[in-house]
C-alpha positions as CSV (number, residue, x, y, z in Angstrom):
1,M,8.3,34.6,-8.6
2,A,11.9,35.4,-9.6
3,P,12.4,37.8,-12.4
4,A,14.5,35.4,-14.5
5,A,11.7,32.8,-14.3
6,I,9.2,35.5,-15.5
7,E,11.6,36.4,-18.6
8,N,11.3,33.1,-19.9
9,K,7.4,33.0,-20.1
10,T,5.2,34.0,-22.7
11,R,2.7,36.7,-22.0
12,L,-0.8,36.2,-23.4
13,S,-2.0,38.3,-26.2
14,K,-5.0,40.5,-26.4
15,Q,-5.8,38.7,-29.7
16,L,-7.9,35.7,-29.0
17,K,-6.7,34.0,-32.3
18,V,-3.1,34.4,-31.3
19,N,-3.6,32.6,-28.0
20,Q,-5.4,29.9,-29.7
21,D,-2.5,29.3,-32.1
22,L,-0.1,29.3,-29.4
23,L,-2.2,27.0,-27.3
24,A,-2.6,24.7,-30.4
25,E,1.1,24.5,-30.8
26,K,1.6,23.6,-27.3
27,L,-1.0,21.2,-26.4
28,A,-1.5,19.6,-30.0
29,F,-5.3,19.7,-30.0
30,D,-5.5,17.2,-33.1
31,K,-3.6,14.7,-31.1
32,N,-5.3,15.0,-27.7
33,F,-8.9,14.0,-27.8
34,D,-9.5,14.9,-24.0
35,I,-8.5,18.5,-24.3
36,V,-11.8,20.2,-25.1
37,R,-12.1,23.7,-26.7
38,R,-15.3,25.5,-26.6
39,E,-15.7,28.6,-28.6
40,M,-18.7,31.0,-27.6
41,I,-19.9,34.4,-27.9
42,I,-20.4,35.9,-24.6
43,G,-21.6,39.6,-24.1
44,G,-20.7,40.2,-27.9
45,R,-17.1,38.9,-27.4
46,K,-15.5,35.9,-28.8
47,T,-14.4,33.6,-26.0
48,L,-12.6,30.2,-25.5
49,M,-13.1,27.7,-22.9
50,L,-10.3,25.1,-22.4
51,F,-10.4,22.2,-20.1
52,V,-9.6,18.4,-19.7
53,D,-12.6,16.5,-20.3
54,A,-12.1,13.9,-17.4
55,F,-11.6,16.7,-14.9
56,A,-14.3,19.1,-15.5
57,N,-17.5,19.3,-13.4
58,A,-20.3,19.4,-16.0
59,E,-23.0,20.7,-13.6
60,L,-20.7,23.5,-12.4
61,M,-19.7,24.6,-15.9
62,T,-23.6,24.7,-16.9
63,D,-24.5,26.9,-13.9
64,I,-21.6,29.3,-14.6
65,L,-22.2,29.5,-18.4
66,Y,-26.0,30.1,-17.8
67,N,-25.1,33.3,-16.2
68,L,-22.7,34.4,-18.7
69,H,-25.0,34.0,-21.6
70,Q,-27.4,36.4,-20.0
71,L,-24.7,39.2,-20.7
72,D,-25.5,41.8,-23.4
73,R,-22.9,43.7,-25.4
74,D,-23.0,46.7,-23.1
75,D,-22.2,44.4,-19.9
76,L,-18.6,43.9,-21.4
77,S,-18.2,46.9,-23.6
78,V,-15.5,48.6,-21.1
79,D,-13.1,46.9,-18.8
80,A,-14.5,43.4,-19.7
81,F,-12.0,41.4,-17.7
82,Q,-12.7,43.1,-14.3
83,K,-16.3,43.0,-14.7
84,L,-16.2,39.4,-15.7
85,F,-13.9,38.3,-12.8
86,L,-15.5,40.5,-10.2
87,K,-19.1,40.5,-11.0
88,H,-20.4,38.1,-13.7
89,I,-18.7,34.9,-13.0
90,N,-20.7,33.5,-10.0
91,Y,-18.2,31.0,-8.7
92,V,-15.7,31.2,-5.8
93,E,-12.5,29.5,-6.9
94,V,-11.2,31.9,-9.5
95,Q,-8.0,33.5,-10.2
96,P,-6.3,35.4,-13.1
97,T,-3.3,34.5,-15.2
98,E,-1.4,36.4,-17.7
99,Y,1.3,33.8,-18.9
100,L,0.8,31.0,-21.5
101,E,2.9,28.5,-19.4
102,D,0.9,29.2,-16.2
103,L,-2.3,28.7,-18.0
104,I,-1.2,25.3,-19.4
105,E,0.1,24.0,-16.3
106,K,-3.0,25.0,-14.4
107,M,-5.4,23.7,-16.9
108,L,-3.6,20.3,-17.2
109,S,-4.1,19.9,-13.5
110,G,-7.9,20.3,-13.8
111,P,-9.1,23.8,-13.7
112,L,-10.9,25.5,-16.7
113,A,-9.3,28.2,-18.7
114,L,-11.5,31.1,-20.0
115,L,-10.0,33.5,-22.7
116,V,-11.8,36.6,-24.0
117,D,-11.0,38.5,-27.0
118,G,-9.1,41.7,-26.5
119,Q,-7.8,40.6,-23.0
120,D,-4.4,39.7,-22.3
121,R,-5.3,37.9,-19.2
122,A,-7.2,34.6,-18.8
123,I,-9.5,33.3,-16.0
124,M,-9.2,30.2,-14.2
125,L,-11.9,28.4,-12.8
126,D,-11.4,25.4,-10.5
127,V,-14.4,23.5,-11.4
128,R,-12.3,20.1,-11.4
129,T,-13.6,17.0,-10.0
130,Y,-11.2,13.8,-9.7
131,P,-12.0,10.3,-10.2
132,A,-11.9,9.2,-6.6
133,R,-12.8,6.4,-4.3
134,S,-14.5,6.6,-1.0
135,P,-12.2,7.0,2.2
136,D,-12.5,3.3,3.2
137,E,-10.4,1.9,6.1
138,P,-6.9,1.0,5.0
139,D,-6.1,-2.6,4.9
140,L,-2.6,-2.5,6.6
141,E,-3.9,-0.3,9.8
142,K,-7.1,-2.0,10.7
143,V,-8.5,-1.6,14.1
144,V,-11.2,-3.2,16.1
145,R,-12.7,0.0,17.4
146,G,-12.1,3.4,15.9
147,S,-12.7,5.4,12.7
148,R,-13.3,3.7,9.4
149,D,-12.0,6.4,7.1
150,G,-8.7,6.4,5.4
151,F,-6.7,8.6,3.0
152,T,-7.4,8.4,-0.7
153,E,-5.4,9.3,-3.7
154,T,-7.0,12.7,-4.0
155,L,-4.9,15.4,-2.2
156,V,-7.8,17.6,-1.3
157,F,-9.6,14.7,0.4
158,N,-6.6,14.0,2.4
159,T,-6.1,17.5,3.6
160,A,-9.7,17.7,4.6
161,L,-9.6,14.5,6.6
162,I,-6.8,16.0,8.6
163,R,-8.5,19.3,9.1
164,R,-11.6,17.7,10.2
165,R,-9.6,16.3,13.4
166,I,-7.4,19.5,13.9
167,R,-9.2,22.6,13.6
168,D,-6.3,24.8,14.7
169,P,-5.7,28.1,12.9
170,K,-2.0,27.2,13.3
171,L,-2.2,24.1,11.2
172,R,-0.4,24.8,7.9
173,M,-0.9,23.0,4.6
174,E,2.0,24.3,2.4
175,Y,1.5,23.7,-1.3
176,A,4.5,22.7,-3.6
177,Q,5.2,21.1,-6.8
178,A,7.7,18.7,-8.0
179,G,8.5,17.0,-11.3
180,N,9.4,18.8,-14.4
181,R,7.0,16.9,-16.4
182,S,4.6,15.4,-13.9
183,K,4.0,18.7,-12.0
184,T,3.0,16.5,-9.1
185,D,1.0,18.3,-6.2
186,I,2.7,18.0,-2.7
187,V,1.7,19.5,0.7
188,I,3.8,20.1,3.7
189,C,1.7,19.8,6.8
190,Y,2.7,21.0,10.2
191,I,1.3,22.8,13.2
192,E,3.3,26.3,13.2
193,D,3.6,26.8,16.9
194,I,4.6,23.1,17.7
195,A,6.7,21.7,14.9
196,N,10.5,22.4,14.9
197,E,11.1,25.3,12.5
198,D,14.5,24.0,11.3
199,L,12.9,20.7,10.4
200,V,10.1,22.5,8.5
201,D,12.8,24.5,6.6
202,S,14.8,21.4,5.9
203,I,11.9,19.6,4.3
204,R,10.7,22.6,2.5
205,E,14.0,23.2,0.8
206,K,14.6,19.6,-0.1
207,I,11.3,19.3,-1.8
208,K,12.1,22.6,-3.7
209,A,15.5,21.1,-4.9
210,I,13.8,18.2,-6.4
211,N,15.0,18.2,-10.1
212,I,13.5,15.2,-11.9
213,D,11.2,14.6,-14.9
214,G,8.3,13.0,-13.0
215,L,7.1,11.3,-9.7
216,P,4.8,8.6,-10.9
217,M,5.6,6.6,-7.9
218,A,4.5,9.6,-5.8
219,E,5.4,9.3,-2.0
220,K,7.9,6.7,-2.3
221,A,10.0,8.7,-5.0
222,V,9.7,11.8,-2.8
223,E,10.9,10.0,0.1
224,E,14.1,8.8,-1.5
225,L,14.6,12.4,-2.8
226,I,14.3,14.2,0.4
227,T,15.5,11.6,3.1
228,P,19.2,12.3,4.0
229,G,21.5,9.3,4.2
230,N,22.6,6.1,2.7
231,Y,20.0,4.9,-0.1
232,W,20.9,1.3,0.6
233,N,20.1,1.4,4.3
234,P,17.1,-0.9,4.6
235,L,15.8,0.6,7.7
236,P,12.9,3.0,7.0
237,R,13.6,6.6,8.1
238,V,10.1,7.8,7.6
239,R,6.9,6.3,8.5
240,Y,3.8,6.0,6.4
241,T,0.3,6.0,7.5
242,E,-3.2,5.7,5.7
243,R,-5.1,6.7,8.7
244,P,-6.1,10.2,9.4
245,D,-6.2,9.9,13.2
246,V,-2.5,8.6,13.1
247,A,-1.6,11.6,11.0
248,A,-3.3,13.9,13.4
249,I,-1.7,12.5,16.5
250,H,1.6,12.8,15.1
251,L,1.1,16.4,14.1
252,L,0.3,17.2,17.6
253,E,3.5,15.5,18.9
254,G,5.5,17.9,16.4
255,H,5.9,15.9,13.5
256,V,6.0,17.1,9.9
257,L,3.7,15.3,7.2
258,V,4.2,15.2,3.6
259,L,1.3,14.4,1.4
260,V,1.7,13.6,-2.3
261,D,-1.1,13.7,-4.9
262,T,-2.3,10.2,-6.2
263,S,-1.1,8.5,-3.1
264,P,-3.1,7.3,0.0
265,S,0.1,7.0,2.1
266,V,1.1,10.0,4.1
267,I,4.8,10.4,5.1
268,I,5.5,11.0,8.7
269,T,8.9,12.7,9.6
270,P,11.1,12.2,11.5
271,A,10.5,8.6,12.5
272,T,12.5,6.3,14.8
273,Y,12.6,2.6,15.0
274,F,10.1,2.6,18.0
275,H,7.7,4.9,15.9
276,H,7.2,2.0,13.5
277,L,6.2,-0.4,16.3
278,Q,3.3,1.7,17.5
279,H,-0.2,0.9,16.3
280,A,-3.7,2.8,16.6
281,E,-5.3,-0.2,18.2
282,E,-3.3,0.3,21.3
283,Y,-4.8,3.8,21.7
284,R,-8.4,2.4,20.9
285,Q,-8.5,0.2,24.0
286,N,-8.0,0.9,27.7
287,P,-4.3,1.5,29.0
288,A,-4.0,-2.1,30.3
289,A,-5.1,-3.8,27.1
290,G,-2.7,-1.3,25.0
291,V,0.2,-2.3,27.3
292,F,-0.4,-6.0,26.8
293,M,-0.8,-5.7,22.9
294,R,2.4,-3.5,22.7
295,L,4.4,-6.0,24.8
296,I,3.2,-8.9,22.7
297,R,4.0,-6.9,19.6
298,F,7.6,-6.2,20.8
299,M,8.0,-10.0,21.7
300,G,6.7,-11.0,18.1
301,V,9.1,-8.4,16.3
302,A,12.1,-9.8,18.4
303,I,11.0,-13.4,17.5
304,S,10.9,-12.6,14.0
305,V,14.4,-11.3,13.9
306,F,16.3,-13.6,16.5
307,L,14.5,-16.9,16.5
308,L,15.9,-18.5,13.4
309,P,19.5,-17.3,13.8
310,L,19.6,-18.6,17.4
311,W,17.9,-21.9,16.6
312,L,20.3,-22.6,13.7
313,L,23.3,-21.7,16.0
314,A,21.9,-24.3,18.6
315,V,21.7,-26.9,15.7
316,L,25.0,-26.2,14.1
317,Q,26.9,-25.7,17.4
318,P,25.1,-27.7,19.9
319,G,27.9,-27.5,22.6
320,I,26.9,-23.9,23.5
321,L,23.7,-25.3,24.9
322,P,23.3,-25.9,28.7
323,P,22.2,-29.4,29.6
324,A,18.8,-28.3,30.3
325,L,18.2,-27.0,26.7
326,K,19.9,-30.2,25.0
327,F,16.5,-31.1,23.5
328,I,16.7,-28.2,21.1
329,G,17.4,-29.2,17.7
330,P,16.2,-32.0,15.3
331,D,17.1,-35.7,15.6
332,K,17.2,-36.1,11.7
333,I,18.4,-33.2,9.5
334,G,17.1,-34.5,6.2
335,E,18.4,-34.7,2.8
336,I,19.3,-31.0,2.6
337,P,21.8,-29.1,5.0
338,I,19.9,-27.4,7.7
339,F,21.4,-24.0,6.9
340,V,20.4,-24.4,3.3
341,Q,16.8,-25.4,4.4
342,F,16.5,-22.3,6.1
343,L,17.5,-20.2,3.2
344,L,15.0,-22.1,1.0
345,A,12.5,-21.5,3.6
346,E,13.2,-17.9,3.6
347,V,13.0,-17.4,-0.1
348,S,10.0,-19.8,-0.4
349,V,8.0,-17.5,2.0
350,D,8.7,-14.5,0.0
351,M,7.6,-16.4,-3.2
352,V,4.3,-17.2,-1.7
353,R,3.7,-13.7,-0.5
354,M,4.4,-12.1,-3.8
355,A,2.3,-14.9,-5.6
356,T,-0.5,-14.0,-3.2
357,I,-0.2,-10.2,-4.1
358,H,-0.2,-11.0,-7.8
359,T,-3.1,-13.5,-7.5
360,P,-6.6,-12.4,-8.0
361,T,-8.5,-12.2,-4.7
362,A,-10.9,-15.0,-5.6
363,L,-7.6,-17.4,-5.9
364,A,-5.3,-16.0,-3.0
365,T,-6.6,-18.2,-0.4
366,A,-6.3,-21.2,-2.7
367,V,-2.6,-20.2,-3.4
368,G,-1.9,-20.0,0.4
369,L,-3.4,-23.6,1.0
370,I,-1.4,-25.1,-1.8
371,A,1.8,-23.5,-0.5
372,A,1.1,-24.5,3.3
373,L,-0.6,-27.9,2.9
374,L,0.8,-29.4,-0.2
375,I,4.4,-28.0,-0.8
376,G,5.2,-27.7,2.8
377,D,3.7,-31.0,3.9
378,L,5.1,-33.0,1.1
379,A,8.6,-31.4,1.5
380,V,8.6,-32.6,5.1
381,T,7.2,-36.1,4.1
382,V,9.7,-36.9,1.5
383,G,12.7,-35.6,3.7
384,L,13.6,-32.4,2.0
385,F,12.7,-30.2,4.9
386,N,12.8,-30.8,8.7
387,A,9.4,-30.2,10.4
388,E,11.2,-27.9,12.9
389,V,12.5,-25.7,10.2
390,I,9.0,-25.2,8.7
391,M,7.5,-24.4,12.4
392,Y,10.3,-21.9,13.3
393,T,10.2,-20.3,9.8
394,A,6.3,-19.9,10.3
395,A,6.6,-18.5,13.8
396,A,9.2,-16.0,12.6
397,V,6.9,-15.0,9.6
398,V,4.0,-14.6,12.1
399,G,6.1,-12.2,14.3
400,N,7.0,-10.4,11.0
401,Y,3.4,-9.6,10.4
402,L,3.0,-8.3,13.9
403,T,5.1,-5.3,12.9
404,P,2.7,-2.5,12.2
405,S,5.1,-0.8,9.6
406,Y,5.3,-2.9,6.4
407,E,8.6,-1.2,5.7
408,L,10.1,-2.2,9.0
409,G,8.9,-5.6,8.6
410,F,10.7,-5.9,5.4
411,A,13.9,-4.5,6.9
412,N,13.7,-6.9,9.8
413,R,13.3,-9.8,7.4
414,L,16.7,-8.7,5.7
415,I,18.3,-8.5,8.9
416,R,17.2,-11.9,9.9
417,F,18.4,-13.3,6.6
418,F,21.9,-11.5,7.1
419,L,22.1,-13.1,10.5
420,L,21.2,-16.5,9.1
421,I,24.0,-16.2,6.6
422,M,26.5,-15.1,9.2
423,V,25.6,-18.0,11.6
424,G,25.7,-20.5,8.7
425,F,29.1,-19.7,7.8
426,L,30.7,-18.6,11.0
427,R,28.6,-19.9,13.7
428,L,29.0,-18.0,17.2
429,P,31.4,-15.5,16.0
430,G,29.3,-14.8,12.9
431,L,26.3,-14.2,15.1
432,L,28.3,-11.8,17.3
433,V,29.7,-9.9,14.4
434,G,26.4,-9.9,12.7
435,L,24.8,-8.3,15.8
436,A,27.4,-5.8,16.2
437,L,27.0,-4.6,12.6
438,V,23.3,-4.5,12.9
439,L,23.5,-2.5,16.3
440,A,26.0,-0.2,14.5
441,L,23.7,0.4,11.8
442,L,20.9,1.2,14.2
443,I,23.1,3.5,16.2
444,F,24.4,5.5,13.4
445,T,21.2,5.9,11.3
446,R,19.4,9.3,11.5
447,S,16.0,10.3,10.6
448,F,16.2,14.1,9.7
449,G,18.8,14.4,12.4
450,V,16.9,12.4,14.9
451,P,18.9,9.3,16.4
452,Y,17.0,6.3,15.0
453,M,17.3,4.3,18.4
454,W,16.0,7.2,20.7
455,P,15.1,6.9,23.6
456,L,17.1,3.9,24.1
457,I,20.3,5.5,22.4
458,P,20.7,8.2,23.6
459,F,19.0,7.1,26.7
460,N,16.0,8.8,28.0
461,A,14.3,6.7,30.8
462,K,11.0,8.7,30.9
463,A,10.4,8.6,27.0
464,L,11.6,5.0,27.0
465,Y,9.0,4.0,29.6
466,S,6.4,5.9,27.4
467,I,7.5,3.8,24.3
468,I,7.2,0.4,26.5
469,V,4.1,1.2,28.2
470,R,1.1,2.8,26.6
471,R,0.5,5.7,29.1
472,P,-3.1,6.9,29.7
473,V,-4.1,10.1,28.0
474,P,-4.7,12.2,31.2
475,V,-0.9,11.8,32.1
476,T,0.7,12.4,28.6
477,N,1.5,15.7,29.2
478,V,4.5,16.5,27.3
479,R,5.6,16.1,23.5
480,P,8.6,13.9,22.5
481,S,11.7,16.1,23.5
482,I,13.7,14.7,20.5
483,L,11.6,16.6,18.2
484,K,12.5,19.8,19.8
485,P,8.9,21.2,19.5
486,R,8.4,24.9,20.0
487,D,5.6,24.1,22.6
488,A,6.6,21.2,24.7
489,D,3.4,20.8,26.7
490,R,0.4,19.0,25.5
491,Q,-1.9,19.8,28.6
492,G,-1.6,21.4,32.1
493,L,-1.1,19.4,35.2
494,P,-4.3,17.9,36.5
495,V,-6.2,19.9,39.0
496,P,-5.6,18.5,42.7
497,A,-8.5,17.4,44.7
498,R,-10.4,19.9,46.4
499,K,-10.5,20.1,50.2
500,P,-13.7,21.1,52.1
501,G,-13.7,24.7,52.5
502,E,-11.0,25.5,49.9
503,K,-11.0,26.6,46.3
504,N,-9.5,24.7,43.5
505,K,-5.9,25.6,42.7
506,R,-4.6,24.7,39.2
507,P,-0.8,24.7,38.9
508,D,0.4,26.5,35.7
509,K,3.5,25.0,34.0
510,K,3.5,27.8,31.5
């Protein structure tokens, strides 16, 4: 700790009454019902226990106090602090503190503070237990086969789920705090001899540089504070996951994770466009099925972005269609211009989506039925909307939901909306200009220094093949080169078949 930081802190006094008055001034005991004070006599000395009611584990506290109440005056007559700390407190997670500000900060995060009269140091006992839910499977990343556990809002549970899958002594869980008032716990997670050292240092420094009052929005606020680039760029430059197996595989590839307390979503850095298109289900099936699912997903994402602008262009400028495709387009437009119909349809889809989110679960199905059957059908019947507009919009929405990443799905929706506007006003030139602008945005976007369109731009044929085709695990030998991992090899080359009378020879790439 820097000397300047220590100079601004208040040392604890040897007089318990002085410490108690300072704590009462800082914590306003009379205005905080959940901060519990327990004054006791232990070994003939006055002591004060201080803790937050909801965080303390009553059973652990009872066991510790039972042992302490067996002490006599002689047990603590000399060098009381050392005897308590090293001998009499029968608990593992214990640490001393000598500054008032450190005591308050730690106590408010859960540990119990024990102050003893005549001692200028306090003992912090981590007997906390957080309100927590079970690690259920996340709704956004469900799989047919595979683990059903998912990250929760409790940081220590999330680190344990990762350690359960990677028992490597090189796995690092670096602790940090951010938020001048919230004191939010953050963990930087990486494998030391795999992850790029410069990337780890960059993320560590960006988190240390956070200077804000609080992070109640947890991981999203941290992302915006540490991600370089334009804040208004809709493309997500980190990926979120609530699945421990997805987090583990990214660690083994050389990525760096950021875990934020109170959030079940783990930040994966860096992340390219194609990282957002991969799903755990592809790796829970055999390679052939995985390839099929991935290609279907790519096709669905392409449909979600380009179907509506291309169909609108064909309707507004039918002369560009070859004779074999002249059937495209409605015979009757309707009472509202086709371009306005598409804009209204896009807005209506988002309105229904948001209404479903804010509707109680028991009524969510009813809201969807009302929107689809009543509003949609009646709008077509009275002539406000064309039936093909509803059909193509529905196809685009289905393609949007095929995107594994919710953030990328929303970015694709904004891109589609932008292309629709360009086509509506400028026809074919508008589409070409819009595509050029979107392509430029994709090319110039970086995620912690990594090109967003890698391995397409810059081109890497072998890596692009791995993106398009879900490769079998036995032939996945190297980590993504764009991450610049310290250890590029994931496994050795397979052992060649042994001929009769010959010994096996295993090639060693390293």
